[in-house]
C-alpha positions in Angstrom: 164.6 97.8 -73.1 168.1 97.4 -74.5 166.9 94.8 -77.0 164.0 96.9 -78.2 166.0 100.1 -78.5 168.8 98.3 -80.4 166.5 96.6 -82.9 163.6 99.1 -83.2 165.0 102.7 -82.7 167.6 105.1 -83.8 169.0 105.3 -80.3 172.1 103.5 -79.0 172.3 102.0 -75.5 175.8 102.9 -74.2 175.7 101.9 -70.5 173.6 100.7 -67.5 173.5 102.2 -64.0 172.3 101.1 -60.6 172.8 102.4 -57.1 176.3 101.7 -55.9 175.2 99.1 -53.3 173.8 96.9 -56.2 176.9 96.9 -58.4 178.1 93.3 -58.6 179.9 93.3 -62.0 181.5 95.6 -64.4 179.3 94.9 -67.5 175.8 93.9 -68.5 175.3 92.6 -72.1 178.8 93.8 -73.0 178.1 97.4 -71.9 179.5 99.2 -68.8 177.6 98.9 -65.5 178.2 102.3 -63.9 177.7 103.0 -60.2 175.1 105.8 -59.9 177.5 108.0 -57.9 179.8 108.1 -61.0 177.1 108.5 -63.6 177.1 112.3 -63.9 180.9 112.3 -64.4 181.1 109.4 -66.8 177.8 110.1 -68.8 176.8 113.7 -68.2 173.2 114.8 -68.7 174.3 117.3 -71.3 175.3 114.4 -73.6 173.2 111.5 -72.6 169.5 110.6 -71.9 168.2 107.9 -69.7 165.4 105.3 -69.4 164.4 104.0 -65.9 163.8 100.3 -66.5 162.2 99.3 -63.2 159.1 97.2 -62.7 156.0 97.8 -60.5 157.5 97.5 -57.0 155.5 99.4 -54.3 152.7 99.9 -56.8 155.1 101.7 -59.2 156.4 104.2 -56.6 160.0 102.9 -56.8 160.2 103.6 -60.5 158.6 107.0 -60.0 161.1 108.0 -57.3 164.1 107.0 -59.5 162.6 109.0 -62.4 162.5 112.0 -60.1 166.1 111.5 -59.1 167.1 111.4 -62.8 165.1 114.5 -63.7 166.6 116.3 -60.7 170.1 115.4 -62.1 169.1 117.0 -65.4 168.6 113.8 -67.5 166.1 113.7 -70.3 163.9 110.6 -69.9 163.2 109.0 -73.2 160.1 107.0 -74.2 159.9 104.1 -76.6 156.8 103.2 -78.7 157.2 100.0 -80.7 156.9 100.3 -84.5 154.6 97.4 -84.3 152.0 99.3 -82.1 149.0 100.9 -83.8 148.7 104.6 -83.0 147.0 107.6 -84.7 148.1 111.2 -85.1 147.7 113.4 -82.1 148.7 110.7 -79.5 150.0 112.4 -76.3 152.6 110.4 -74.5 154.8 111.4 -71.6 158.4 110.6 -70.8 159.9 107.3 -69.6 157.1 105.3 -71.3 157.7 101.8 -72.7 155.0 100.7 -75.2 155.5 97.2 -76.4 154.4 95.6 -79.7 150.9 94.9 -80.7 149.2 97.6 -78.5 146.2 99.2 -80.2 145.9 102.8 -79.1 142.8 104.5 -80.5 142.5 108.2 -81.4 142.3 111.0 -78.8 143.9 108.9 -76.1 146.6 110.2 -73.7 149.3 108.3 -71.9 151.1 110.1 -69.0 154.7 110.0 -67.8 156.4 106.7 -66.8 153.8 104.3 -68.1 154.7 100.7 -69.1 152.3 98.9 -71.5 153.3 95.3 -72.2 152.2 93.7 -75.4 148.8 93.2 -76.9 146.6 95.8 -75.1 143.6 97.8 -76.3 143.4 101.4 -75.2 140.0 102.9 -76.3 139.3 106.3 -77.8 139.3 109.4 -75.5 140.9 107.4 -72.7 143.7 108.5 -70.4 146.3 106.5 -68.5 147.7 108.5 -65.6 151.4 108.8 -64.6 153.4 105.8 -63.3 151.0 103.0 -64.3 151.9 99.5 -65.4 149.5 97.7 -67.8 150.4 94.1 -68.4 149.3 92.1 -71.5 146.0 91.7 -73.3 144.2 94.3 -71.1 141.1 95.9 -72.6 140.6 99.5 -71.5 137.4 100.7 -73.2 136.6 104.2 -74.5 136.5 107.3 -72.4 138.2 105.7 -69.4 140.5 107.4 -67.0 143.1 105.3 -65.2 144.5 106.9 -62.0 148.2 107.3 -61.4 150.3 104.5 -59.9 147.8 101.8 -60.9 148.6 98.2 -61.9 146.4 96.3 -64.3 146.9 92.5 -64.6 146.8 90.2 -67.6 143.4 89.9 -69.5 141.6 92.5 -67.2 138.7 94.3 -68.8 137.6 97.8 -67.9 134.2 99.0 -69.4 133.7 102.3 -71.0 133.2 105.7 -69.4 134.4 105.0 -65.9 137.4 106.1 -63.8 140.0 103.9 -62.0 141.2 105.5 -58.8 144.8 106.2 -57.9 147.1 103.2 -57.0 144.5 100.6 -57.8 145.7 97.0 -58.2 143.4 95.2 -60.7 144.3 91.5 -60.9 144.4 89.2 -63.9 141.1 88.5 -65.6 139.2 91.1 -63.4 136.2 92.8 -65.0 135.6 96.4 -63.8 132.1 97.6 -64.5 132.0 100.8 -62.4 134.4 103.5 -61.2 136.7 102.6 -58.4 138.2 104.5 -55.4 141.8 105.2 -54.6 144.0 102.3 -53.5 141.4 99.6 -54.1 142.3 96.0 -55.1 140.3 93.8 -57.4 141.0 90.0 -57.7 139.0 87.8 -60.0 138.0 84.3 -58.7 140.5 81.6 -59.5 139.5 78.8 -61.8 139.2 75.5 -59.9 140.0 72.1 -61.4 137.0 70.0 -62.4 136.5 66.7 -60.6 136.7 64.8 -63.9 139.9 63.9 -65.8 140.3 64.9 -69.5 139.8 61.2 -70.4 136.4 61.3 -68.7 135.2 64.2 -70.8 136.3 62.5 -74.0 139.2 64.8 -75.0 
């Protein structure tokens, strides 16, 4: 996040923070590492905004909880959309979102709060991604789809049009979802098995 903001935004990263128990150095990337207990004194919410750069632990709930702590302390949570992402006027996007490069986000789509979209995804028209989701890379979410909050979608997954993904779904890499899902479901595509032949035997 620091790299993207530095090279592709008008914002300046001034410090990092973690809970006090995790402080093991004074700096990261040449910037101060501030214990969270000191954050309000050193970098008050009246003067600074925050981005919660946490992954998908506990199906995104850890990141959600830290966002709520930051909001309760009065911090604005910024969002970043890469300049190399394709968007259209009218896109609705919440706070604490990180939209990487080469995403294609079609018209009339909505992205909720605290959504991570890694690079190279397709979000179809009239689709909605709920709060606290994590979409990895090269995912196809077709038109008129609703993705429930706290969901995780793995690399190269495909979701057909006009269906709903339940809350806190885990959709694994290369899974193909053809109908609506229920809350807290897990979908894992079959793994590719090695062929009995060697590459020499098939003439490559």
